Backbone as ProteinMPNN parsed JSONL, in Angstrom:
{"seq_chain_A": "MIVEPSTLPWKDAYKLLIGSVLPRPIAFVSTVDLKGRANLAPFSFFTCISAEPMLICFSPMVRGSDGAKKDTLVNIEATKEFIINIVSEDIINQVNECATEFPFDTDEFIISGLNKEAGSKVNVPRVKECLIHLECSLYELHHYGSEPGSGSLVIGKVELISIADHLYENGKINTQQLNPIGRMAGQSYLRAASDTFILNRIKKGDSK", "coords_chain_A": {"N_chain_A": [[60.921, 114.282, 114.007], [59.272, 117.076, 113.888], [56.987, 118.903, 115.894], [54.94, 121.506, 115.57], [52.31, 122.118, 118.253], [50.493, 124.401, 118.028], [49.634, 124.191, 114.996], [47.823, 121.998, 114.711], [44.802, 120.24, 115.019], [42.798, 120.189, 117.694], [42.158, 117.853, 119.29], [44.119, 116.187, 117.93], [46.598, 116.983, 119.261], [46.319, 116.762, 121.732], [46.464, 114.053, 121.712], [49.444, 113.529, 121.304], [50.117, 114.775, 123.837], [49.022, 113.328, 125.797], [50.668, 110.885, 125.492], [53.013, 111.712, 125.634], [53.333, 112.757, 128.418], [54.128, 110.846, 131.076], [53.702, 107.661, 133.22], [50.273, 108.595, 134.37], [49.066, 109.531, 137.597], [45.841, 108.716, 138.951], [42.984, 111.093, 139.577], [40.698, 110.43, 141.406], [37.78, 112.066, 141.998], [35.472, 113.459, 144.381], [32.365, 115.181, 144.739], [29.921, 117.622, 145.525], [26.504, 119.258, 144.591], [25.189, 122.282, 145.214], [22.311, 121.893, 145.762], [23.382, 119.001, 146.961], [23.708, 116.622, 145.77], [25.854, 114.132, 144.813], [28.685, 113.66, 142.716], [30.428, 111.964, 141.096], [34.331, 111.535, 139.201], [36.759, 110.373, 137.381], [40.124, 112.252, 136.963], [43.082, 112.423, 134.598], [45.156, 114.615, 135.032], [46.863, 115.122, 137.137], [48.318, 115.893, 139.944], [51.146, 116.732, 142.594], [51.62, 119.866, 144.305], [52.385, 120.891, 146.914], [53.778, 120.698, 150.205], [53.812, 122.587, 152.271], [52.237, 124.936, 152.635], [49.62, 121.777, 151.802], [49.439, 121.09, 149.046], [47.66, 120.131, 146.195], [46.63, 119.536, 142.624], [44.26, 119.387, 140.006], [43.474, 118.899, 136.643], [40.388, 119.389, 134.638], [39.458, 119.048, 131.654], [37.28, 121.306, 129.374], [34.763, 119.615, 128.255], [34.51, 117.828, 125.178], [32.748, 116.73, 123.729], [30.483, 118.999, 123.757], [31.148, 121.494, 124.901], [30.772, 122.085, 127.428], [31.484, 123.097, 130.688], [32.897, 120.037, 133.131], [30.761, 118.993, 135.02], [31.962, 118.319, 137.415], [34.122, 120.227, 137.754], [31.901, 122.508, 137.783], [30.55, 122.11, 140.424], [32.537, 122.362, 142.167], [32.895, 125.33, 141.576], [31.139, 126.119, 143.229], [31.044, 125.29, 145.571], [33.553, 125.083, 146.967], [34.676, 122.545, 147.673], [35.836, 119.735, 147.621], [36.945, 116.026, 147.392], [40.193, 114.305, 146.744], [39.991, 110.759, 145.879], [41.878, 107.983, 146.385], [42.937, 106.019, 143.69], [42.837, 102.393, 143.74], [43.88, 99.246, 142.12], [41.766, 97.044, 142.799], [39.392, 98.539, 142.006], [39.12, 99.713, 139.704], [37.562, 99.087, 137.315], [35.343, 100.505, 137.958], [35.679, 103.163, 138.347], [36.28, 103.656, 135.892], [33.884, 103.491, 134.519], [32.667, 105.693, 135.615], [33.749, 107.59, 134.348], [31.935, 108.055, 132.334], [30.232, 110.49, 130.267], [27.622, 111.687, 131.937], [24.424, 112.785, 132.451], [24.019, 116.067, 134.155], [22.725, 116.102, 136.949], [23.43, 113.056, 137.678], [24.29, 110.88, 140.066], [27.142, 109.398, 140.309], [28.179, 107.297, 142.491], [25.664, 105.537, 142.265], [25.422, 104.677, 140.274], [27.882, 103.344, 139.92], [28.161, 101.611, 141.764], [29.645, 101.845, 143.946], [30.32, 102.806, 147.066], [29.537, 105.318, 149.462], [30.681, 107.57, 152.428], [31.035, 109.48, 154.695], [33.117, 112.96, 154.837], [35.168, 113.9, 156.467], [36.198, 116.418, 157.429], [34.733, 117.72, 154.85], [31.761, 118.715, 153.675], [31.177, 116.816, 151.479], [30.869, 113.506, 150.372], [33.118, 110.771, 150.635], [35.023, 107.733, 149.003], [33.981, 104.754, 149.859], [35.417, 102.391, 149.233], [38.207, 103.258, 148.601], [41.254, 103.69, 149.541], [42.844, 105.698, 150.303], [42.236, 109.106, 151.254], [42.187, 112.331, 150.184], [40.918, 115.025, 151.51], [39.762, 118.301, 150.534], [40.013, 121.878, 149.999], [38.814, 124.433, 148.249], [41.694, 125.994, 147.12], [42.618, 127.931, 144.725], [41.969, 129.003, 141.563], [42.038, 128.495, 138.18], [41.314, 129.395, 134.542], [41.864, 128.24, 131.855], [40.666, 129.32, 128.861], [37.797, 128.594, 127.119], [37.046, 126.813, 124.771], [36.68, 123.75, 123.414], [39.479, 121.308, 124.177], [40.263, 123.023, 125.677], [41.279, 124.068, 129.419], [40.842, 123.683, 132.907], [42.789, 124.725, 135.916], [42.323, 123.446, 139.165], [43.342, 123.902, 141.897], [43.785, 122.571, 144.881], [43.702, 122.951, 148.84], [44.826, 120.244, 151.19], [42.599, 119.313, 153.714], [42.851, 117.346, 154.982], [44.042, 114.058, 155.45], [42.69, 110.756, 155.081], [43.675, 107.599, 155.726], [44.135, 104.099, 155.444], [44.587, 101.986, 157.987], [46.266, 99.796, 157.305], [48.028, 100.101, 155.716], [49.667, 102.507, 156.4], [52.691, 103.034, 157.797], [55.192, 103.714, 159.837], [54.613, 106.029, 159.383], [55.178, 106.654, 156.642], [53.513, 105.376, 153.34], [52.398, 102.101, 152.331], [52.982, 100.878, 149.105], [52.884, 99.134, 147.631], [51.012, 97.704, 149.105], [49.065, 99.401, 149.003], [48.565, 99.388, 145.888], [48.026, 101.266, 143.409], [46.774, 102.608, 140.521], [47.999, 103.774, 137.13], [47.573, 106.118, 134.628], [47.815, 105.28, 131.273], [48.151, 105.995, 127.36], [45.738, 106.507, 125.242], [43.387, 103.799, 126.092], [44.946, 102.586, 127.804], [46.05, 101.411, 131.325], [48.41, 101.331, 134.431], [49.983, 99.124, 136.33], [50.916, 101.06, 138.962], [52.833, 99.757, 140.805], [53.92, 97.322, 140.738], [56.273, 96.888, 139.402], [58.401, 98.046, 139.686], [61.902, 99.939, 140.879], [64.837, 100.592, 142.665], [66.603, 103.707, 142.905], [69.779, 104.969, 144.441], [70.011, 108.447, 145.547], [72.594, 110.576, 144.499], [74.939, 112.055, 146.012], [76.002, 115.128, 146.652], [79.504, 115.673, 145.732], [79.936, 113.01, 145.717], [81.242, 110.5, 143.826], [80.569, 110.228, 140.182]], "CA_chain_A": [[59.962, 114.685, 113.905], [59.477, 117.933, 114.468], [55.701, 119.583, 115.777], [53.993, 122.959, 116.448], [51.229, 122.322, 118.899], [49.236, 125.483, 117.348], [49.179, 123.878, 113.602], [47.474, 120.684, 115.332], [43.185, 120.629, 115.879], [43.327, 119.994, 119.511], [42.449, 116.197, 119.781], [45.6, 115.546, 117.473], [47.678, 117.677, 119.855], [45.766, 115.746, 122.768], [47.039, 112.393, 121.819], [50.901, 113.95, 121.986], [50.285, 114.922, 125.091], [49.12, 112.063, 126.776], [51.524, 109.817, 125.102], [54.233, 111.847, 126.246], [53.603, 113.03, 129.909], [52.888, 109.373, 131.507], [52.123, 107.677, 133.658], [49.773, 109.618, 135.059], [48.423, 109.305, 138.621], [44.112, 109.559, 138.818], [42.547, 111.839, 140.938], [39.377, 110.038, 141.495], [37.324, 113.292, 142.554], [33.923, 113.414, 144.012], [31.862, 116.93, 145.001], [28.273, 117.848, 145.161], [26.131, 120.493, 144.305], [24.612, 123.101, 146.035], [21.506, 120.459, 146.401], [23.633, 117.66, 148.2], [23.901, 115.691, 144.85], [26.855, 113.598, 144.777], [29.274, 113.553, 141.73], [31.988, 111.327, 140.721], [34.67, 112.195, 138.058], [38.144, 110.71, 137.122], [40.983, 113.156, 136.154], [44.342, 112.123, 135.015], [46.035, 115.25, 135.154], [46.494, 115.503, 138.207], [49.369, 115.805, 140.901], [51.335, 117.512, 144.01], [52.4, 121.137, 144.552], [53.711, 121.372, 147.856], [53.764, 120.099, 151.479], [53.541, 123.199, 153.255], [50.973, 124.115, 152.585], [49.934, 120.858, 151.309], [48.613, 121.485, 148.261], [46.997, 119.712, 145.203], [46.118, 120.195, 141.601], [44.057, 118.477, 138.79], [42.765, 120.009, 135.453], [39.428, 119.035, 134.177], [39.256, 119.748, 130.276], [36.36, 121.379, 128.876], [34.234, 119.009, 127.564], [34.728, 118.117, 124.142], [30.962, 116.911, 123.052], [29.305, 119.994, 123.622], [32.009, 122.401, 124.982], [30.275, 122.665, 128.571], [32.577, 122.705, 132.195], [32.777, 119.091, 133.624], [30.051, 118.377, 136.47], [33.105, 118.192, 138.946], [34.294, 122.24, 137.848], [30.719, 123.133, 138.359], [30.092, 121.952, 141.733], [34.004, 122.727, 143.019], [32.941, 126.345, 141.714], [30.028, 126.371, 143.893], [31.185, 124.56, 147.224], [34.793, 125.275, 147.231], [35.431, 121.715, 148.462], [36.377, 117.905, 146.738], [37.713, 115.39, 147.734], [40.62, 113.249, 146.082], [40.017, 109.018, 146.246], [42.985, 107.462, 145.442], [42.636, 104.954, 142.567], [43.632, 101.302, 143.174], [43.185, 98.229, 140.873], [40.623, 96.754, 142.951], [37.982, 99.394, 141.939], [39.406, 100.176, 138.157], [36.229, 99.291, 136.474], [34.086, 101.277, 138.056], [36.573, 104.356, 137.799], [36.405, 103.844, 134.453], [32.351, 103.656, 133.846], [32.598, 107.066, 136.522], [33.997, 108.688, 132.898], [30.994, 108.431, 131.438], [29.009, 111.552, 130.442], [26.128, 111.478, 132.461], [23.351, 113.92, 132.871], [24.223, 116.666, 135.565], [22.234, 115.277, 138.315], [23.245, 112.038, 137.681], [25.024, 110.273, 141.212], [27.929, 108.612, 139.957], [28.454, 106.078, 143.565], [25.033, 105.012, 142.453], [25.808, 104.482, 138.937], [29.1, 102.386, 139.747], [27.852, 100.926, 143.303], [30.828, 102.184, 145.341], [29.425, 103.302, 148.439], [29.29, 106.746, 149.918], [30.969, 107.658, 153.175], [30.953, 110.957, 154.921], [34.058, 113.63, 155.035], [35.612, 114.274, 158.228], [36.493, 118.176, 157.055], [34.484, 118.901, 153.88], [31.065, 118.019, 153.173], [31.351, 116.051, 150.548], [31.03, 112.008, 150.565], [34.083, 110.333, 150.028], [34.574, 106.789, 148.411], [34.149, 103.831, 151.086], [36.281, 101.845, 148.748], [39.299, 103.738, 148.12], [41.962, 103.206, 150.391], [43.292, 107.165, 150.836], [41.387, 110.277, 150.592], [42.512, 113.787, 150.441], [39.775, 116.365, 151.695], [40.354, 119.322, 150.051], [39.15, 122.957, 150.424], [39.301, 125.133, 146.765], [42.762, 127.042, 146.871], [43.23, 128.923, 144.033], [41.141, 128.041, 140.308], [42.486, 129.351, 136.809], [40.726, 129.035, 133.437], [42.553, 128.41, 130.246], [40.284, 129.204, 127.897], [36.424, 128.077, 127.261], [36.723, 125.723, 123.918], [36.836, 122.016, 123.516], [40.557, 121.499, 124.452], [41.17, 124.039, 126.909], [40.695, 123.726, 130.582], [40.952, 124.698, 134.167], [43.483, 124.671, 137.089], [41.979, 123.237, 140.112], [44.615, 123.677, 143.301], [43.396, 122.028, 146.486], [44.612, 122.614, 150.189], [44.521, 119.202, 151.53], [42.667, 119.812, 155.21], [42.54, 116.139, 155.822], [44.452, 112.632, 155.094], [42.174, 109.55, 155.281], [44.552, 106.31, 154.987], [43.657, 102.835, 155.616], [45.388, 101.182, 158.999], [47.341, 98.66, 157.147], [48.916, 100.929, 154.641], [50.153, 103.345, 157.35], [53.873, 102.2, 158.459], [56.127, 104.249, 160.354], [54.855, 107.64, 158.417], [54.899, 106.642, 155.13], [52.435, 104.41, 152.464], [53.002, 101.192, 151.599], [52.527, 101.518, 148.171], [52.307, 97.848, 147.305], [49.378, 96.964, 149.666], [47.857, 100.904, 148.069], [48.041, 99.218, 144.892], [47.576, 102.356, 142.933], [46.741, 102.821, 139.57], [48.394, 104.844, 136.756], [46.752, 106.101, 133.456], [48.5, 105.615, 129.899], [47.95, 106.827, 126.363], [44.449, 105.753, 125.027], [42.774, 102.672, 126.731], [46.066, 101.788, 128.187], [46.626, 101.674, 132.397], [48.919, 100.835, 134.666], [49.968, 99.094, 137.457], [52.062, 101.507, 139.446], [53.601, 99.348, 142.256], [54.221, 95.894, 140.602], [57.284, 96.628, 138.612], [59.814, 98.968, 140.529], [63.261, 99.78, 141.118], [65.289, 101.436, 143.391], [67.834, 104.506, 142.521], [69.988, 106.03, 145.419], [70.105, 109.846, 145.031], [74.003, 110.781, 144.282], [75.125, 112.875, 146.903], [77.025, 116.007, 145.954], [80.755, 115.166, 146.228], [80.506, 111.51, 145.518], [81.825, 110.07, 142.059], [79.846, 109.248, 139.3]], "C_chain_A": [[59.502, 115.952, 114.575], [57.605, 118.742, 114.776], [55.358, 120.484, 116.55], [52.593, 122.274, 116.811], [50.224, 123.227, 118.018], [48.905, 124.968, 115.933], [48.066, 122.558, 113.787], [45.804, 120.946, 115.273], [43.872, 119.866, 117.354], [43.365, 118.808, 119.981], [43.617, 115.712, 119.348], [46.786, 116.174, 118.743], [47.28, 117.259, 121.631], [46.443, 114.353, 122.752], [48.444, 112.517, 122.105], [50.618, 113.773, 123.098], [50.06, 113.963, 126.172], [49.446, 111.043, 126.617], [52.451, 110.12, 125.625], [54.496, 111.826, 127.697], [52.681, 111.835, 130.353], [54.14, 108.58, 132.233], [51.809, 108.741, 134.725], [49.07, 109.129, 136.104], [46.355, 109.646, 138.142], [43.871, 109.858, 140.234], [41.083, 111.132, 140.816], [38.256, 111.243, 142.198], [35.705, 112.827, 142.775], [33.678, 114.732, 144.892], [30.629, 116.391, 145.103], [28.307, 119.25, 145.029], [25.448, 121.023, 145.065], [23.027, 122.218, 146.399], [22.259, 119.518, 146.944], [23.886, 116.833, 146.877], [25.17, 115.335, 144.841], [27.635, 113.616, 143.101], [30.533, 112.725, 141.695], [32.571, 111.034, 139.723], [36.619, 111.344, 138.163], [38.613, 111.309, 136.615], [42.397, 112.391, 136.144], [45.316, 113.01, 134.684], [45.728, 115.905, 136.465], [48.242, 115.381, 138.847], [49.66, 117.013, 141.71], [51.616, 118.692, 143.881], [53.574, 121.275, 145.691], [53.518, 120.827, 149.256], [53.683, 120.917, 152.19], [53.239, 124.416, 152.524], [50.414, 122.834, 151.548], [48.657, 120.979, 150.317], [48.366, 120.368, 146.859], [46.711, 119.996, 143.709], [45.646, 119.148, 140.907], [43.295, 119.558, 137.766], [41.549, 119.19, 134.727], [39.361, 120.189, 133.251], [37.792, 120.091, 130.029], [35.622, 120.37, 127.69], [34.001, 118.431, 126.244], [33.365, 117.342, 122.936], [30.565, 118.372, 122.8], [30.287, 121.145, 124.633], [31.627, 123.096, 126.273], [31.59, 122.159, 129.646], [32.044, 121.603, 132.537], [31.614, 119.325, 134.924], [31.441, 118.778, 137.613], [33.433, 119.566, 139.004], [33.006, 122.507, 138.403], [30.183, 122.902, 139.905], [31.504, 122.514, 142.504], [33.532, 124.122, 142.855], [32.111, 127.091, 142.793], [30.204, 126.251, 145.285], [32.04, 124.996, 147.613], [35.147, 124.068, 147.658], [34.973, 120.78, 147.54], [36.805, 117.204, 148.057], [38.273, 114.333, 146.591], [40.645, 111.613, 146.617], [40.866, 108.744, 145.345], [42.739, 105.98, 145.146], [43.569, 103.586, 142.626], [42.877, 100.32, 142.288], [42.065, 97.377, 141.631], [39.118, 97.357, 142.242], [37.815, 100.055, 140.149], [38.119, 100.33, 137.371], [34.878, 99.765, 136.559], [34.457, 102.559, 137.955], [36.296, 104.58, 136.37], [34.99, 104.087, 133.858], [32.27, 105.162, 134.769], [32.993, 108.148, 135.388], [33.394, 108.918, 132.085], [30.635, 109.808, 131.571], [27.92, 111.631, 131.0], [25.758, 112.861, 132.476], [24.106, 114.983, 134.316], [23.841, 116.305, 136.895], [22.285, 113.812, 138.477], [24.313, 111.753, 138.974], [26.01, 108.667, 140.795], [28.095, 107.325, 140.96], [26.993, 105.258, 143.299], [24.977, 103.73, 141.15], [26.863, 103.072, 138.843], [29.044, 101.344, 140.769], [28.828, 100.702, 143.963], [29.791, 102.875, 146.04], [30.273, 104.705, 149.193], [30.011, 106.631, 151.581], [31.689, 108.832, 153.298], [32.387, 111.368, 155.186], [34.261, 113.658, 156.242], [35.605, 116.066, 158.257], [35.627, 118.712, 156.424], [33.017, 118.034, 153.876], [30.673, 117.697, 152.0], [31.567, 114.268, 150.59], [32.216, 111.328, 150.015], [33.802, 108.771, 149.608], [34.991, 105.098, 149.114], [35.6, 103.011, 150.293], [37.533, 101.669, 148.469], [39.968, 103.781, 149.433], [42.899, 104.484, 151.45], [42.284, 108.01, 150.169], [42.007, 111.199, 151.115], [41.395, 114.571, 150.434], [40.212, 117.614, 151.629], [39.142, 120.602, 149.995], [39.749, 123.474, 149.34], [40.393, 126.199, 147.577], [42.927, 128.193, 145.854], [42.359, 127.902, 142.398], [41.427, 128.963, 139.425], [41.986, 128.608, 136.156], [41.399, 129.493, 132.481], [42.089, 128.345, 129.207], [38.692, 128.575, 127.939], [36.272, 127.189, 126.093], [36.752, 124.643, 124.057], [38.686, 121.955, 123.698], [41.089, 122.151, 124.981], [41.229, 123.343, 128.223], [41.079, 124.439, 131.501], [41.844, 124.031, 135.058], [43.188, 124.572, 138.143], [42.963, 122.804, 140.972], [43.498, 123.504, 144.749], [43.982, 122.483, 147.941], [43.857, 121.199, 150.918], [44.199, 119.502, 153.06], [43.221, 118.493, 156.221], [42.621, 114.848, 155.06], [43.275, 111.381, 156.02], [43.381, 108.771, 154.994], [44.117, 104.96, 155.738], [45.002, 102.633, 156.918], [46.32, 100.301, 158.206], [48.123, 98.964, 155.79], [49.908, 102.114, 155.254], [51.695, 102.792, 157.863], [54.825, 103.197, 158.69], [56.098, 105.891, 159.201], [54.467, 107.566, 157.146], [53.655, 105.273, 154.301], [53.273, 103.37, 152.102], [52.3, 101.025, 150.53], [52.326, 99.775, 147.424], [50.902, 97.123, 148.01], [48.424, 98.417, 149.536], [47.491, 99.525, 146.683], [47.565, 100.014, 143.886], [47.827, 101.999, 141.124], [47.197, 103.78, 138.522], [47.469, 104.793, 135.311], [48.166, 106.149, 131.939], [48.206, 106.123, 128.983], [46.597, 105.955, 126.163], [43.493, 105.021, 126.325], [43.553, 102.26, 127.909], [46.004, 102.378, 129.978], [47.709, 100.82, 132.93], [49.387, 100.476, 136.064], [51.131, 99.181, 138.244], [53.194, 101.027, 140.329], [54.31, 98.062, 141.521], [55.414, 95.55, 139.699], [58.374, 98.164, 139.065], [60.531, 98.694, 140.539], [64.076, 100.657, 142.084], [66.775, 102.496, 143.055], [68.3, 105.273, 143.812], [70.253, 107.356, 144.827], [71.929, 109.608, 144.987], [73.762, 112.084, 145.156], [76.186, 113.837, 146.461], [78.484, 116.064, 147.125], [81.141, 114.078, 146.122], [81.195, 111.599, 143.734], [80.804, 109.981, 141.558], [79.748, 107.959, 138.867]], "O_chain_A": [[59.34, 115.927, 115.795], [57.03, 119.106, 113.75], [55.37, 120.502, 117.78], [51.819, 121.908, 115.927], [49.277, 122.738, 117.402], [47.781, 125.312, 115.569], [47.491, 122.223, 112.751], [45.538, 122.115, 115.55], [44.897, 119.318, 117.759], [44.18, 118.435, 120.824], [44.257, 114.927, 120.048], [47.828, 115.543, 118.924], [48.038, 117.526, 122.563], [46.861, 113.735, 123.73], [48.891, 111.809, 123.007], [50.789, 112.652, 123.578], [50.73, 113.821, 127.195], [48.944, 110.099, 127.227], [53.079, 109.242, 126.216], [55.416, 111.22, 128.246], [51.47, 111.637, 130.256], [55.316, 108.782, 131.933], [52.482, 109.409, 135.51], [48.315, 108.21, 135.787], [45.835, 110.447, 137.367], [44.181, 109.408, 141.337], [40.394, 111.531, 139.877], [38.019, 110.87, 143.347], [34.946, 112.226, 142.016], [34.542, 115.255, 145.596], [30.24, 115.241, 144.903], [29.185, 120.103, 145.157], [24.891, 120.25, 145.844], [22.841, 122.008, 147.597], [21.525, 118.943, 147.747], [24.691, 115.991, 147.276], [25.898, 116.327, 144.861], [26.776, 113.566, 142.221], [31.544, 112.994, 142.345], [31.933, 110.317, 138.952], [37.494, 111.774, 138.914], [38.111, 111.488, 135.505], [42.893, 111.862, 137.139], [46.322, 112.585, 134.116], [44.896, 116.735, 136.833], [49.165, 114.853, 138.228], [48.962, 118.026, 141.74], [52.164, 118.699, 142.779], [54.776, 121.539, 145.672], [52.455, 120.224, 149.106], [53.404, 120.43, 153.285], [54.103, 124.872, 151.776], [50.829, 122.935, 150.393], [47.449, 120.977, 150.553], [49.396, 119.715, 146.697], [46.475, 121.203, 143.66], [46.23, 118.065, 140.948], [42.744, 120.632, 138.011], [41.951, 118.168, 134.171], [39.276, 121.403, 133.435], [36.98, 119.255, 130.425], [35.897, 120.392, 126.491], [32.792, 118.583, 126.07], [33.224, 117.475, 121.721], [30.358, 118.807, 121.667], [29.421, 121.753, 125.261], [31.905, 124.278, 126.473], [32.379, 121.226, 129.498], [30.816, 121.586, 132.46], [32.03, 120.047, 135.831], [31.454, 119.634, 138.498], [33.176, 120.209, 140.022], [32.996, 122.758, 139.608], [29.363, 123.681, 140.39], [31.319, 123.151, 143.541], [33.589, 124.647, 143.967], [32.266, 128.252, 143.173], [29.63, 126.968, 146.105], [31.875, 125.517, 148.717], [36.22, 124.202, 148.245], [33.987, 120.898, 146.812], [36.951, 117.58, 149.22], [37.575, 113.696, 145.802], [41.251, 111.293, 147.64], [40.897, 108.974, 144.136], [42.462, 105.055, 145.91], [44.611, 103.436, 141.987], [41.734, 100.416, 141.841], [41.281, 96.926, 140.796], [38.073, 96.737, 142.045], [36.867, 100.601, 139.584], [37.685, 101.377, 136.889], [33.854, 99.658, 135.885], [33.606, 103.292, 137.45], [36.119, 105.682, 135.852], [34.859, 104.776, 132.846], [31.422, 105.85, 134.201], [32.655, 109.33, 135.453], [33.687, 109.661, 131.148], [30.656, 110.376, 132.663], [27.006, 111.64, 130.175], [26.495, 113.847, 132.503], [24.626, 114.468, 135.306], [24.632, 116.229, 137.835], [21.474, 113.23, 139.197], [25.306, 112.478, 138.91], [25.745, 107.47, 140.911], [28.159, 106.243, 140.377], [26.898, 104.258, 144.011], [24.67, 102.539, 141.106], [26.771, 102.113, 138.077], [29.741, 100.33, 140.71], [29.054, 99.642, 144.547], [28.724, 103.361, 145.664], [31.488, 104.85, 149.332], [29.885, 105.502, 152.054], [32.573, 109.267, 152.56], [33.098, 110.5, 155.691], [33.382, 113.401, 157.064], [35.017, 116.755, 159.091], [35.288, 119.854, 156.734], [33.056, 116.815, 154.047], [29.769, 118.34, 151.466], [32.697, 113.912, 150.923], [32.287, 111.332, 148.786], [32.652, 108.351, 149.743], [36.022, 104.46, 148.899], [36.709, 103.092, 150.82], [38.091, 100.61, 148.181], [39.264, 103.908, 150.435], [43.372, 104.416, 152.584], [41.691, 107.869, 149.1], [42.418, 111.161, 152.275], [40.865, 114.825, 149.352], [40.955, 118.091, 152.487], [37.917, 120.484, 149.961], [40.944, 123.254, 149.148], [40.047, 127.014, 148.432], [43.349, 129.295, 146.204], [42.233, 126.689, 142.229], [41.187, 130.148, 139.652], [41.887, 127.418, 136.455], [41.602, 130.667, 132.172], [42.591, 127.602, 128.363], [38.435, 128.009, 129.001], [35.217, 126.566, 126.211], [36.907, 124.379, 125.249], [39.166, 122.924, 123.109], [42.32, 122.165, 125.0], [41.232, 122.112, 128.231], [41.569, 125.559, 131.35], [41.79, 122.802, 135.083], [43.6, 125.552, 138.763], [43.441, 121.669, 140.958], [42.712, 124.266, 145.312], [45.167, 122.151, 147.967], [42.651, 121.097, 151.143], [45.125, 119.877, 153.779], [43.686, 118.43, 157.359], [41.76, 114.453, 154.274], [43.147, 111.245, 157.237], [44.131, 109.163, 154.1], [43.702, 105.144, 156.882], [46.142, 103.07, 156.762], [47.393, 100.168, 158.794], [48.678, 98.165, 155.036], [50.833, 102.564, 154.577], [51.521, 101.769, 158.524], [55.371, 103.627, 157.674], [56.965, 106.52, 158.595], [53.6, 108.249, 156.603], [53.13, 104.39, 154.979], [54.434, 103.452, 151.699], [51.075, 100.982, 150.645], [51.394, 99.575, 146.646], [50.088, 96.313, 147.564], [47.256, 98.473, 149.92], [46.432, 98.904, 146.588], [46.577, 99.544, 143.322], [48.744, 101.356, 140.615], [46.837, 104.911, 138.848], [46.833, 103.813, 134.922], [49.121, 106.915, 131.807], [47.741, 107.206, 129.339], [46.385, 104.912, 126.783], [43.024, 105.634, 127.285], [43.038, 101.696, 128.874], [45.922, 103.597, 130.134], [48.072, 99.811, 132.326], [49.268, 101.31, 136.961], [52.013, 98.341, 138.427], [54.228, 101.651, 140.571], [55.468, 97.882, 141.898], [55.658, 94.42, 139.277], [58.844, 99.059, 138.363], [60.747, 97.499, 140.341], [63.577, 101.782, 142.096], [67.89, 101.979, 142.987], [67.539, 106.092, 144.327], [70.694, 107.423, 143.68], [72.446, 108.573, 145.406], [72.829, 112.885, 145.105], [77.206, 113.401, 145.929], [78.643, 116.28, 148.327], [82.321, 113.773, 146.295], [81.453, 112.47, 142.904], [79.864, 109.648, 142.28], [78.886, 107.647, 138.046]]}, "name": "protein", "num_of_chains": 1, "seq": "MIVEPSTLPWKDAYKLLIGSVLPRPIAFVSTVDLKGRANLAPFSFFTCISAEPMLICFSPMVRGSDGAKKDTLVNIEATKEFIINIVSEDIINQVNECATEFPFDTDEFIISGLNKEAGSKVNVPRVKECLIHLECSLYELHHYGSEPGSGSLVIGKVELISIADHLYENGKINTQQLNPIGRMAGQSYLRAASDTFILNRIKKGDSK"}
């Protein structure tokens, strides 16, 4: 099967994309608007870029329902700040609830029952129930079209990392304790730490 994305409606191309690029981590992004009203939404187009400077990125797509920007993007453009709250299995139902397209002034913290905790470096609330928070300032923002199916690239500079004490072990994160959830295609999710294996890297000069 050979497919040229340009020949497909964007929704069909999207299905092939999310069925190929997986598993995907979930960025549970908290923001506020200029009036201080909070917003909380998950994004699975999310990854890291570099350690120095520490940069992460996620991509909010243009809303397919009405062609509008996501509330998260509108808030980041206005305030230049956001927090990535890392998703563990015990809050996945609340995360899924926050994926609903609510009116702009809706506070998803209230809708989901999740609790706010003040950010340390940015003026944005973080999700108290999450075990890791990446407090970010906007580093760069790129737009790739304005029609449904297109999206933006939000690059954030991590100004502070908040880690639950029981996860932090000798400078590393205990992923078993974190129990992160990844996104698959459609409505499928993945327990990212429950079925792992180790491969040692082959060093240069070693025989295969």
